[in-house]
N, C-alpha and C positions, 0 to 999 in steps of 0.2 A: 268312316267319320260320324258324327253323335250330330243326332237334330235336335237343338233345343226348341222350348216356345217361350215368349215370350212377351208376358201380359202385361200393356206399356196404359198408363193414366195420367194425360193433360189435363190442366186442370188451369183457370184461369189467374195469372196472378193473386192476392190476398189484395193488394193494394188497388189495386183497379174496378171498375164496375163491369158489371155484369149482367147485359142486361134481362140477357135471357132467364136469367136465375133471379134478377128481381122481378121479373112479370109472374113468373112461376110461384114467387113466394107471393106474392099478392093475388094469386089462384087458391091460393091453399085456402083464403078464411071462404072462400065463396064456394067450396066445396066442404066444408065444415072441419077443416083442419087446422082453424089458427095457431095451434101448437106449435105447426112446421114454421121454420126463420132461417133466412140468412142461406137458403138454397142458393146453392154452384151448381153450372153448369161443364161439364168439360165433357175430353173424348175418352174412349177407352178403345184400345189398339189391338190384335194378337196380329204374330207372324212368326215365323218358323225360319231358324237359324241355322245353316251349318257351319260345326267348328272344333278344331282339333278338341279342346276342352270348355268347359264353363266361363271361367276367367275370358278368351278369347269372345264367343259369344258374346258376353256381358259389354265386351270392347265395341263389340259391331253393334249392339243395340246401342249402346251413347252415343256412338257417332248417327243413326239413324237418327236417332231423336234430335241429335243435336243438329246435323244438318240438312233437314227437309220435316220431320214431322213436326218439331214442337218449335214455335217461334219462340223465343227467352225475353225476348223483349217484351211480350203481353202475357207466359208464358210458364208453368212450369214441370217437370213429368216425373214420374218413377213408375218402376218397373219391377216385375217380379218373371225370374227364367226360372222353367224346368226343363227336363229331359224330357222330350216327346216320345209317347209312347206306340 
């Protein structure tokens, strides 16, 4: 059974305040980078999943995100999947 590697990005919804991102945005001027704006801070997760095929692996990763990794009330997720080497 092949193993797939997932790269998952989880970000706060655009409509919600991101206090950590706002603090980092505010600090950019202090370090001489005033042209950097609207920083959003999220999470990046990698995981391996054993599955019969890529479509099955995508379903498993999607389930993991929806059931455990992402709070869809406040966050959204996207992921890329590749066959592990």
